C-alpha positions as CSV (number, residue, x, y, z in Angstrom):
1,M,-2.5,55.9,217.9
2,D,0.8,57.5,218.3
3,L,0.5,61.2,216.6
4,K,4.3,61.9,216.2
5,T,4.8,58.3,214.1
6,K,5.9,59.2,210.6
7,F,3.4,58.5,208.3
8,T,3.7,57.4,204.6
9,P,2.5,59.4,201.8
10,Q,-0.5,56.9,201.4
11,S,-1.6,57.5,204.5
12,W,-1.2,61.2,204.7
13,S,-4.4,63.5,205.1
14,E,-5.3,65.9,202.5
15,H,-5.4,68.1,205.2
16,P,-2.6,67.0,207.9
17,E,-3.3,70.2,209.9
18,A,-6.5,69.4,210.7
19,A,-6.5,66.0,210.4
20,T,-6.7,65.5,214.3
21,V,-9.1,67.2,217.0
22,E,-5.8,68.3,218.7
23,G,-4.7,69.9,215.4
24,K,-8.1,71.8,214.3
25,N,-8.3,73.1,218.4
26,K,-4.8,74.6,217.6
27,V,-6.2,76.1,214.3
28,L,-9.3,77.4,216.1
29,G,-7.3,78.9,218.7
30,F,-4.6,80.6,217.0
31,W,-7.7,82.3,214.7
32,I,-9.1,83.6,218.1
33,F,-5.9,85.0,218.9
34,L,-5.0,86.6,215.7
35,G,-8.4,88.7,216.5
36,G,-6.8,90.1,219.4
37,E,-3.8,90.6,217.6
38,T,-6.0,92.5,215.0
39,V,-7.5,94.5,217.8
40,L,-4.2,95.7,218.9
41,F,-2.7,96.8,215.6
42,A,-6.1,98.7,214.9
43,S,-5.5,100.7,218.2
44,L,-1.9,101.4,216.9
45,F,-2.9,102.6,213.4
46,A,-5.8,104.9,215.2
47,T,-3.2,106.1,217.5
48,F,-0.6,106.7,214.6
49,L,-3.1,108.6,212.3
50,A,-4.1,110.8,215.6
51,L,-0.7,111.8,215.8
52,K,0.9,112.1,212.6
53,N,3.0,115.1,212.1
54,K,2.5,116.3,215.7
55,G,5.8,117.5,217.3
56,P,7.0,120.1,219.4
57,S,7.1,123.6,217.7
58,G,10.1,124.3,215.6
59,M,10.9,120.7,215.6
60,E,8.4,118.9,213.6
61,F,8.8,116.1,211.1
62,S,6.5,115.5,208.2
63,T,6.0,112.1,206.4
64,Q,6.4,113.9,203.3
65,N,10.2,114.9,203.8
66,L,11.1,112.0,206.2
67,F,9.9,108.4,204.8
68,E,11.8,107.0,201.8
69,L,9.1,105.5,199.7
70,P,11.7,103.4,197.8
71,L,13.0,101.5,200.8
72,A,9.6,101.0,202.1
73,F,8.7,99.2,198.4
74,I,11.9,96.9,198.7
75,M,10.6,95.8,202.4
76,T,7.5,95.2,201.2
77,M,8.3,93.1,198.3
78,L,10.8,91.3,200.3
79,L,7.7,90.2,202.7
80,L,5.2,89.5,199.9
81,T,7.8,87.3,198.5
82,S,8.1,85.7,201.9
83,S,4.9,84.9,202.0
84,L,4.5,83.6,198.8
85,T,7.6,81.0,199.8
86,S,5.6,80.5,203.1
87,V,2.6,79.1,200.5
88,Y,4.9,76.6,199.0
89,A,6.3,75.4,201.5
90,M,2.6,74.5,202.9
91,Y,2.0,73.1,199.7
92,H,4.8,70.5,199.9
93,M,3.5,69.9,203.5
94,K,0.4,69.1,202.2
95,N,2.0,66.7,199.9
96,Y,4.4,65.2,202.2
97,N,7.3,66.3,201.0
98,F,9.1,67.4,204.1
99,K,12.6,68.3,202.5
100,A,10.9,70.8,200.1
101,M,9.0,72.3,202.8
102,Q,12.1,73.0,204.8
103,G,13.8,74.3,202.0
104,W,10.9,77.0,201.1
105,L,10.9,77.8,205.1
106,F,14.6,78.5,204.8
107,I,13.8,80.9,201.8
108,T,11.2,82.4,203.9
109,V,13.6,82.9,206.9
110,L,16.3,84.7,204.7
111,L,13.9,86.9,203.0
112,G,12.5,87.9,206.2
113,L,16.0,88.4,207.9
114,G,16.6,90.7,204.9
115,F,13.5,92.7,205.9
116,L,14.8,93.1,209.1
117,G,18.2,94.5,208.0
118,F,16.4,97.0,206.0
119,E,13.7,98.2,208.9
120,I,16.9,98.3,211.5
121,Y,19.0,100.7,208.4
122,E,15.7,102.6,208.2
123,F,15.7,103.3,211.8
124,T,19.2,104.3,212.0
125,H,18.7,106.6,209.6
126,Y,15.7,108.4,211.2
127,I,17.6,108.6,214.4
128,H,20.5,109.9,212.9
129,E,18.3,112.8,211.4
130,G,16.9,113.2,214.8
131,F,13.5,111.6,214.8
132,T,13.6,109.8,217.6
133,F,11.1,107.6,220.0
134,T,11.1,110.8,222.3
135,Q,11.3,113.4,219.8
136,S,7.4,113.6,219.3
137,A,4.1,112.2,220.0
138,F,4.5,111.4,216.1
139,G,7.8,109.8,216.6
140,S,6.5,107.8,219.8
141,S,3.4,106.7,217.3
142,F,5.4,105.6,214.5
143,Y,8.5,103.8,216.4
144,T,5.3,101.7,218.4
145,L,3.4,100.9,215.3
146,V,6.2,99.8,213.3
147,G,8.5,98.6,216.0
148,T,5.6,96.1,216.8
149,H,5.3,95.0,213.5
150,G,9.1,94.3,213.8
151,L,9.0,92.6,217.1
152,H,6.1,90.4,215.5
153,V,8.4,89.6,212.6
154,V,11.3,88.5,215.0
155,I,9.1,86.0,216.9
156,G,7.7,84.9,213.6
157,L,11.4,84.3,212.4
158,G,12.3,82.7,215.6
159,W,8.9,80.2,215.5
160,I,9.9,79.1,212.0
161,I,13.6,78.1,213.1
162,L,13.0,76.7,216.0
163,L,10.2,74.5,214.1
164,M,12.7,73.5,211.3
165,L,15.6,72.8,213.7
166,R,13.7,70.2,216.2
167,N,11.9,68.6,213.5
168,A,14.9,68.4,211.1
169,K,15.3,64.6,212.0
170,R,11.5,63.6,213.0
171,G,10.3,64.6,209.2
172,L,6.3,65.0,208.9
173,N,3.6,63.7,211.5
174,L,0.2,64.5,212.4
175,Y,1.8,66.3,215.8
176,N,3.8,68.7,214.0
177,A,1.8,69.5,210.9
178,P,-0.5,71.7,212.7
179,K,2.8,73.6,214.1
180,F,3.8,74.4,210.7
181,F,1.0,75.2,209.6
182,I,0.3,77.5,212.3
183,A,3.7,79.2,211.9
184,S,2.7,79.8,208.5
185,L,-0.5,81.3,209.5
186,Y,1.3,83.8,211.5
187,W,3.4,85.3,209.0
188,H,0.8,85.3,206.2
189,F,-0.8,87.8,209.2
190,I,2.6,89.7,209.8
191,D,2.6,90.3,206.0
192,V,-1.0,91.5,205.7
193,V,-0.5,94.2,208.5
194,W,2.8,95.0,206.8
195,V,0.5,95.9,203.8
196,F,-1.7,98.2,205.9
197,I,1.5,100.0,207.2
198,F,3.0,100.5,203.9
199,T,-0.2,101.9,202.8
200,V,-1.4,104.2,205.7
201,V,2.1,105.1,207.0
202,Y,4.5,105.4,204.0
203,L,2.4,105.6,200.5
204,M,-0.5,107.8,202.2
205,G,2.3,109.9,204.4
206,V,4.6,110.5,201.0
207,I,1.5,111.6,198.9
208,K,-0.5,113.9,201.6
């Protein structure tokens, strides 16, 4: 059976991302990959917590007077909303509604771009204040952690956009359904990591 053949709604699987052995293997392999990503971010979080507020004498920056919680909250809402729109996209994928899936993925991309815009503004503001990557160990740990997450957001957006463009005329099938599903999983992972960043870096940083 040609997996790239466009299926009809009547023949569409309830779980198209796992309807084939290839799809199941892709999903399993991706969960293993996310395990490695979790270790990476755990290491970056541990480094940040160890170096927080550490800097040269007379040039220290503290999280209390540096971070802007309202801005971080707006960024959090954008990513959490994008995670919800990604859920809607997968809902429509499982109901064989390609047009609706593409529409919700497009909204997800817009929200992700909005998040990136605010993050670039945030970094620019901090650099203008003198808080740079090389200013201190604290600066290096902050930009490495948040910047690595930002890089993952860029990768996730590029991934989703390429999937949308490449399959715009193909429609849904059992070959590309796992690809859309895995991209959605990746996006959810990015959102979960940001929730931890918001809590550990910004919220705890401003309160303590």
